[in-house]
N, CA and C of each residue as an Amber inpcrd file, in Angstrom:
protein
   396
 -46.8740000 -48.8750000 -61.2050000 -46.3650000 -48.3420000 -59.9720000
 -47.5020000 -48.1140000 -58.9890000 -48.6150000 -47.5850000 -59.4620000
 -49.7410000 -47.3070000 -58.5740000 -50.2950000 -48.5730000 -57.9220000
 -50.1590000 -49.7110000 -58.6000000 -50.6560000 -50.9610000 -58.0390000
 -49.7310000 -51.5030000 -56.9550000 -48.4570000 -51.2220000 -57.0580000
 -47.4710000 -51.7430000 -56.1090000 -47.3210000 -50.8350000 -54.8980000
 -47.3450000 -49.5420000 -55.1490000 -47.1750000 -48.5570000 -54.0740000
 -48.2310000 -47.4800000 -54.2670000 -49.1500000 -47.3970000 -53.3420000
 -50.3240000 -46.5460000 -53.5390000 -50.0840000 -45.0780000 -53.2210000
 -49.2520000 -44.7740000 -52.2500000 -49.0200000 -43.3710000 -51.8850000
 -47.6650000 -42.9070000 -52.4110000 -47.4680000 -41.6010000 -52.4460000
 -46.1930000 -41.0410000 -52.8830000 -45.0560000 -41.5420000 -51.9960000
 -45.2810000 -41.5980000 -50.7000000 -44.2460000 -42.0540000 -49.7720000
 -43.8930000 -43.5180000 -50.0360000 -44.9020000 -44.3550000 -50.2840000
 -44.6420000 -45.7600000 -50.6060000 -43.8600000 -45.8880000 -51.9070000
 -44.1730000 -45.0470000 -52.9000000 -43.4420000 -45.0670000 -54.1680000
 -41.9870000 -44.6590000 -53.9540000 -41.7890000 -43.6450000 -53.1110000
 -40.4300000 -43.1880000 -52.8140000 -39.6220000 -44.3100000 -52.1620000
 -40.1940000 -44.9980000 -51.2100000 -39.5000000 -46.0960000 -50.5380000
 -39.2120000 -47.2460000 -51.5050000 -40.1450000 -47.5200000 -52.3940000
 -39.9310000 -48.5610000 -53.3930000 -38.7450000 -48.1940000 -54.2850000
 -38.7090000 -46.9730000 -54.7530000 -37.6000000 -46.5200000 -55.5950000
 -36.2770000 -46.5730000 -54.8410000 -36.3030000 -46.1970000 -53.5820000
 -35.0760000 -46.1960000 -52.7740000 -34.4260000 -47.5880000 -52.7830000
 -35.2300000 -48.6350000 -52.6920000 -34.6820000 -49.9970000 -52.6690000
 -33.9870000 -50.3630000 -53.9710000 -34.4000000 -49.7420000 -55.0840000
 -33.7770000 -50.0170000 -56.3760000 -32.5920000 -49.0960000 -56.6640000
 -32.5010000 -47.9990000 -55.9550000 -31.4660000 -46.9990000 -56.2520000
 -30.3200000 -47.0180000 -55.2510000 -30.6310000 -47.0370000 -53.9710000
 -29.5880000 -46.9880000 -52.9390000 -28.9150000 -48.3500000 -52.8030000
 -27.5920000 -48.3720000 -52.8310000 -26.9010000 -49.6570000 -52.6800000
 -26.8580000 -50.1160000 -51.2290000 -26.8570000 -51.4110000 -51.0430000
 -26.5940000 -51.9640000 -49.7220000 -25.0890000 -51.8380000 -49.4820000
 -24.6320000 -52.0820000 -48.2720000 -23.1950000 -52.0310000 -47.9820000
 -22.4370000 -53.0250000 -48.8540000 -23.0240000 -54.1940000 -49.0420000
 -22.3940000 -55.2270000 -49.8690000 -22.2940000 -54.7800000 -51.3300000
 -23.3650000 -54.1930000 -51.8650000 -23.3410000 -53.7050000 -53.2470000
 -22.3090000 -52.5880000 -53.4080000 -22.2910000 -51.6820000 -52.4630000
 -21.3360000 -50.5710000 -52.5150000 -19.9070000 -51.1140000 -52.5260000
 -19.6340000 -52.0910000 -51.6680000 -18.2900000 -52.6710000 -51.5880000
 -17.8880000 -53.3600000 -52.8940000 -18.8690000 -53.9080000 -53.6080000
 -18.5520000 -54.5720000 -54.8750000 -18.7400000 -53.6580000 -56.0860000
 -18.9500000 -52.3690000 -55.8440000 -19.0130000 -51.4010000 -56.9420000
 -20.3270000 -51.3430000 -57.6810000 -21.4040000 -51.7950000 -57.0450000
 -22.7280000 -51.7750000 -57.6630000 -23.4980000 -50.5630000 -57.1360000
 -24.1950000 -49.8790000 -58.0430000 -25.0070000 -48.7000000 -57.6940000
 -24.1590000 -47.5780000 -57.0970000 -22.9900000 -47.4090000 -57.6590000
 -22.0960000 -46.3160000 -57.2720000 -21.7360000 -45.5430000 -58.5400000
 -21.1850000 -44.3350000 -58.3990000 -20.8290000 -43.5810000 -59.6070000
 -19.8910000 -44.3750000 -60.5210000 -20.1510000 -44.2660000 -61.8050000
 -19.3500000 -44.9550000 -62.8170000 -18.2400000 -44.0310000 -63.3140000
 -17.4300000 -44.5540000 -64.2130000 -16.3770000 -43.7440000 -64.8300000
 -16.9900000 -42.5360000 -65.5460000 -18.1540000 -42.7080000 -66.1420000
 -18.8110000 -41.5900000 -66.8300000 -19.2260000 -40.5020000 -65.8420000
 -19.7960000 -40.8860000 -64.7070000 -20.1700000 -39.9030000 -63.6860000
 -18.9280000 -39.1490000 -63.2110000 -17.8590000 -39.8840000 -63.0040000
 -16.6200000 -39.2670000 -62.5120000 -15.9870000 -38.3650000 -63.5620000
 -16.1090000 -38.7420000 -64.8360000 -15.5800000 -37.9030000 -65.9090000
 -16.3390000 -36.5780000 -65.9810000 -17.6440000 -36.6390000 -65.8350000
 -18.4410000 -35.4030000 -65.8120000 -18.0260000 -34.5450000 -64.6270000
 -17.8700000 -35.1690000 -63.4710000 -17.4510000 -34.4160000 -62.2800000
 -16.0830000 -33.7750000 -62.4840000 -15.2070000 -34.4680000 -63.1470000
 -13.8660000 -33.9130000 -63.4040000 -13.9490000 -32.7230000 -64.3540000
 -14.8140000 -32.7890000 -65.3520000 -15.0060000 -31.6480000 -66.2510000
 -15.5270000 -30.4350000 -65.4870000 -16.4020000 -30.6800000 -64.5350000
 -16.9170000 -29.5840000 -63.7110000 -15.8050000 -29.0470000 -62.8100000
 -15.0490000 -29.9470000 -62.2010000 -13.9570000 -29.5150000 -61.3160000
 -12.9560000 -28.6490000 -62.0600000 -12.6760000 -28.9940000 -63.3100000
 -11.7260000 -28.2260000 -64.1260000 -12.3650000 -26.9880000 -64.7580000
 -13.6420000 -26.8040000 -64.4790000 -14.4100000 -25.6410000 -64.9390000
 -14.6310000 -25.6030000 -66.4530000 -14.6470000 -26.7700000 -67.0890000
 -15.0130000 -26.8470000 -68.4980000 -16.5280000 -26.8760000 -68.6470000
 -17.1940000 -27.3600000 -67.6100000 -18.6530000 -27.4850000 -67.5990000
 -19.1710000 -26.8600000 -66.3160000 -20.2320000 -26.0710000 -66.4270000
 -20.8410000 -25.4740000 -65.2370000 -22.2820000 -25.9090000 -65.0360000
 -22.9230000 -26.3870000 -66.0850000 -24.3250000 -26.8010000 -65.9880000
 -24.4520000 -28.2290000 -66.5080000 -25.0530000 -29.0780000 -65.6890000
 -25.3210000 -30.4630000 -66.0680000 -26.8330000 -30.6350000 -66.0800000
 -27.3610000 -31.1240000 -67.1830000 -28.7850000 -31.4550000 -67.2790000
 -28.8930000 -32.9780000 -67.3180000 -29.7440000 -33.5250000 -66.4740000
 -29.9320000 -34.9750000 -66.4580000 -31.4040000 -35.3170000 -66.2670000
 -31.7940000 -36.4440000 -66.8400000 -33.1430000 -36.9610000 -66.6100000
 -33.1240000 -38.0230000 -65.5110000 -31.9440000 -38.3640000 -65.0280000
 -31.8390000 -39.3530000 -63.9460000 -32.3100000 -38.7570000 -62.6340000
 -32.9580000 -39.5590000 -61.8080000 -33.3690000 -39.0550000 -60.5060000
 -32.6420000 -39.7590000 -59.3650000 -31.5380000 -40.4680000 -59.7130000
 -30.6770000 -41.0190000 -58.6670000 -29.6890000 -39.9270000 -58.2290000
 -28.7430000 -40.2700000 -57.3790000 -27.7930000 -39.2790000 -56.8580000
 -26.3590000 -39.5730000 -57.2910000 -26.1640000 -40.3170000 -58.3570000
 -24.8200000 -40.7230000 -58.7540000 -23.9500000 -39.5540000 -59.2120000
 -24.5160000 -38.6160000 -59.9310000 -23.7150000 -37.4590000 -60.3390000
 -23.3360000 -36.6290000 -59.1190000 -24.2840000 -36.4380000 -58.2080000
 -23.9690000 -35.6930000 -56.9840000 -22.8330000 -36.3670000 -56.2190000
 -22.8780000 -37.6830000 -56.1160000 -21.8310000 -38.4070000 -55.3950000
 -20.4730000 -38.2350000 -56.0680000 -20.4540000 -38.2850000 -57.3950000
 -19.1970000 -38.0930000 -58.1240000 -18.6630000 -36.6680000 -57.9260000
 -19.5450000 -35.6850000 -57.9420000 -19.1210000 -34.3030000 -57.6940000
 -18.5720000 -34.1540000 -56.2820000 -19.2270000 -34.7700000 -55.3230000
 -18.7680000 -34.7070000 -53.9370000 -17.4120000 -35.3940000 -53.7670000
 -17.1990000 -36.5070000 -54.4800000 -15.9020000 -37.1920000 -54.4320000
 -14.7720000 -36.2740000 -54.8960000 -15.0850000 -35.3980000 -55.8420000
 -14.0890000 -34.4720000 -56.4010000 -14.0650000 -33.1370000 -55.6440000
 -14.8170000 -33.0440000 -54.5520000 -14.9000000 -31.8240000 -53.7400000
 -15.3370000 -30.6220000 -54.5650000 -16.3000000 -30.8570000 -55.4510000
 -16.8450000 -29.7980000 -56.2950000 -18.0590000 -29.1900000 -55.6020000
 -18.0940000 -27.8770000 -55.5430000 -19.2490000 -27.1640000 -54.9950000
 -20.2850000 -27.0140000 -56.1080000 -21.5440000 -27.3270000 -55.7890000
 -22.5820000 -27.2540000 -56.8210000 -23.9430000 -27.0500000 -56.1840000
 -24.8550000 -26.5520000 -56.9840000 -26.2490000 -26.4060000 -56.5870000
 -27.0700000 -27.4260000 -57.3620000 -28.1600000 -27.8760000 -56.7610000
 -29.0650000 -28.8200000 -57.4210000 -30.4120000 -28.1410000 -57.6250000
 -30.8980000 -28.2360000 -58.8330000 -32.2490000 -27.7820000 -59.1470000
 -33.0080000 -29.0150000 -59.6110000 -33.9700000 -29.4210000 -58.7960000
 -34.7060000 -30.6430000 -59.1220000 -36.2170000 -30.4270000 -59.1770000
 -36.6220000 -29.1690000 -59.1350000 -38.0460000 -28.8470000 -59.2240000
 -38.1880000 -27.3690000 -59.5560000 -39.3780000 -26.9860000 -59.9490000
 -39.6420000 -25.5710000 -60.2020000 -39.4540000 -24.7760000 -58.9090000
 -39.8650000 -25.3490000 -57.7800000 -39.6690000 -24.6760000 -56.4840000
 -38.1940000 -24.4500000 -56.1980000 -37.3550000 -25.4550000 -56.4600000
 -35.9130000 -25.3160000 -56.2240000 -35.3200000 -24.2520000 -57.1340000
 -35.8160000 -24.1730000 -58.3550000 -35.3270000 -23.1450000 -59.2820000
 -35.6610000 -21.7530000 -58.7660000 -36.8680000 -21.5980000 -58.2760000
 -37.2790000 -20.2900000 -57.7690000 -36.4300000 -19.8510000 -56.5780000
 -35.9300000 -20.8050000 -55.7910000 -35.1210000 -20.4760000 -54.6260000
 -33.6200000 -20.5020000 -54.8870000 -33.2170000 -20.8320000 -56.1010000
 -31.7960000 -20.9760000 -56.4090000 -31.1240000 -19.6220000 -56.6050000
 -29.8210000 -19.6180000 -56.3270000 -29.0730000 -18.3930000 -56.6130000
 -28.9280000 -18.2470000 -58.1210000 -28.7030000 -17.0410000 -58.6030000
 -28.5640000 -16.8280000 -60.0530000 -27.4370000 -17.6810000 -60.6360000
 -27.6130000 -18.1050000 -61.8670000 -26.6530000 -18.9820000 -62.5300000
 -25.2330000 -18.4280000 -62.4590000 -25.0670000 -17.1570000 -62.6680000
 -23.7380000 -16.5520000 -62.6510000 -23.0650000 -16.5800000 -61.2910000
 -23.8230000 -16.8010000 -60.2370000 -23.2650000 -16.8210000 -58.8850000
 -23.0160000 -18.2410000 -58.3760000 -23.4180000 -19.2250000 -59.1280000
 -23.2450000 -20.6150000 -58.7140000 -21.9930000 -21.1890000 -59.3640000
 -21.1620000 -21.9030000 -58.6040000 -19.9680000 -22.5040000 -59.2090000
 -20.3210000 -23.5760000 -60.2420000 -21.3940000 -24.3110000 -59.9970000
 -21.8840000 -25.3310000 -60.9230000 -23.3280000 -25.6440000 -60.5510000
 -24.0860000 -26.0820000 -61.5490000 -25.4980000 -26.3840000 -61.3240000
 -25.8280000 -27.7410000 -61.9420000 -26.4600000 -28.5720000 -61.1470000
 -26.9890000 -29.8450000 -61.6280000 -28.4980000 -29.6940000 -61.7070000
 -29.0340000 -29.8330000 -62.9050000 -30.4770000 -29.7270000 -63.1060000
 -31.0200000 -31.1310000 -63.3450000 -31.8630000 -31.5760000 -62.4280000
 -32.4750000 -32.9020000 -62.5250000 -33.8780000 -32.7130000 -63.0870000
 -33.9870000 -32.8500000 -64.3980000 -35.2230000 -32.5250000 -65.0990000
 -36.4150000 -33.3570000 -64.6350000 -36.1740000 -34.5560000 -64.1480000
 -37.2740000 -35.4050000 -63.6800000 -37.3520000 -35.4610000 -62.1630000
 -36.5850000 -34.6330000 -61.4840000 -36.6430000 -34.5870000 -60.0310000
 -35.6540000 -35.5290000 -59.3740000 -35.8000000 -35.6850000 -58.0790000
 -34.9290000 -36.5280000 -57.2590000 -35.8010000 -37.5650000 -56.5680000
 -35.3830000 -38.8080000 -56.5930000 -36.2080000 -39.8730000 -56.0250000
 -36.4860000 -39.6680000 -54.5420000 -35.6450000 -38.9020000 -53.8480000
 -35.8460000 -38.6970000 -52.4110000 -36.9970000 -37.7440000 -52.1130000
 -37.4510000 -37.0250000 -53.1030000 -38.5730000 -36.1050000 -52.9340000
 -39.8770000 -36.8990000 -53.0850000 -40.6630000 -36.9250000 -52.0530000
 -41.9200000 -37.6950000 -52.0940000 -42.8740000 -37.1850000 -53.1640000
 -42.6310000 -35.9790000 -53.6500000 -43.4880000 -35.4270000 -54.7130000
 -43.0390000 -35.8560000 -56.0970000 -42.0200000 -36.7050000 -56.1820000
 -41.4920000 -37.1440000 -57.4670000 -42.6220000 -37.6790000 -58.3400000
 -42.7080000 -37.1970000 -59.5660000 -43.7640000 -37.6960000 -60.4610000
 -43.3960000 -39.0920000 -60.9540000 -44.1030000 -40.0910000 -60.4910000
 -43.7860000 -41.4700000 -60.8520000 -44.7110000 -42.0340000 -61.9250000
 -45.7050000 -41.3130000 -62.2540000 -46.5930000 -41.7650000 -63.3250000
 -46.1850000 -41.0770000 -64.6140000 -46.2600000 -41.7940000 -65.7230000
 -45.7910000 -41.2910000 -67.0110000 -46.3960000 -39.9330000 -67.3660000
 -47.6890000 -39.7670000 -67.1460000 -48.3160000 -38.4930000 -67.5200000
 -47.7740000 -37.3410000 -66.6650000 -47.4760000 -37.6000000 -65.4010000
 -46.9220000 -36.5550000 -64.5390000 -45.4730000 -36.2680000 -64.8960000
 -44.7310000 -37.3180000 -65.2100000 -43.3330000 -37.1710000 -65.5740000
 -43.2030000 -36.3740000 -66.8660000 -44.0560000 -36.6420000 -67.8080000
 -44.0110000 -35.9330000 -69.0850000 -44.2860000 -34.4490000 -68.9150000
 -45.0510000 -34.0740000 -67.9170000 -45.3720000 -32.6620000 -67.6920000
 -44.2810000 -31.9430000 -66.9050000 -43.5010000 -32.6600000 -66.1150000
 -42.5080000 -32.0320000 -65.2540000 -41.3680000 -31.4220000 -66.0350000
 -40.7630000 -32.1730000 -66.9240000 -39.5880000 -31.7040000 -67.6370000
 -39.8600000 -30.4320000 -68.4460000 -40.9130000 -30.3590000 -69.2600000
 -41.1610000 -29.1230000 -70.0070000 -41.4190000 -27.9220000 -69.0980000
 -42.1010000 -28.1340000 -67.9930000 -42.3900000 -27.0310000 -67.0720000
 -41.0970000 -26.5060000 -66.4460000 -40.2400000 -27.4100000 -65.9990000
 -38.9680000 -27.0050000 -65.4130000 -38.0820000 -26.3700000 -66.4740000
 -38.0400000 -26.9490000 -67.6540000 -37.2350000 -26.3980000 -68.7410000
 -37.6800000 -24.9910000 -69.0910000 -38.9680000 -24.7800000 -69.1840000
 -39.4980000 -23.4500000 -69.4840000 -39.1000000 -22.4390000 -68.4150000
 -39.2100000 -22.8310000 -67.1660000 -38.8070000 -21.9390000 -66.0630000
 -37.3150000 -21.6720000 -66.0900000 -36.5180000 -22.6960000 -66.4170000
 -35.0680000 -22.5140000 -66.5010000 -34.7120000 -21.4830000 -67.5600000
 -35.2790000 -21.6560000 -68.7300000 -34.9890000 -20.7370000 -69.8330000
 -35.3730000 -19.3180000 -69.4500000 -36.5580000 -19.1540000 -68.9020000
 -36.9950000 -17.8200000 -68.4790000 -36.1050000 -17.2400000 -67.4030000
 -35.7380000 -18.0380000 -66.4440000 -34.8970000 -17.5820000 -65.3450000
 -33.5070000 -17.1980000 -65.8350000 -32.8970000 -18.0470000 -66.6320000
 -31.5270000 -17.7980000 -67.0670000 -31.4430000 -16.6910000 -68.0880000
 -32.4840000 -16.5090000 -68.8830000 -32.4680000 -15.3990000 -69.8440000
 -32.5190000 -14.0720000 -69.1280000 -33.1440000 -14.0320000 -67.9590000
 -33.2350000 -12.7960000 -67.1890000 -31.9490000 -12.4670000 -66.4460000
 -31.0000000 -13.4070000 -66.3850000 -29.7460000 -13.1480000 -65.6680000
 -28.6210000 -12.7460000 -66.5950000 -28.8610000 -12.7350000 -67.9020000
 -27.7880000 -12.3950000 -68.8310000 -27.9010000 -10.9600000 -69.2890000
């Protein structure tokens, strides 16, 4: 990745081309939420699930939740966790353990990615244990 896109912004733009569908792809059902994404969103809408943990950094789950008119919060970084409302006050929470591709700070190198998930997970556990 570092050889193809040297800056964080260049890496973000490179990822965007692989993640965001063109109008033609969207019309043919490519790079859009799948039945699995929609099933998860339906479980959240019916209130069987309130917390979703994902390692994906695309926005397919968010899109499926929005299609179902589900209100939810996204935690995609330690900073977002620190600013989030308490778990008990959120209708649903999507935790993106590896971040969101739209964030230029997204860790795109393996060593950075490996450090992100444990740090966020540790903060989540500490934060949520303090709310119970």
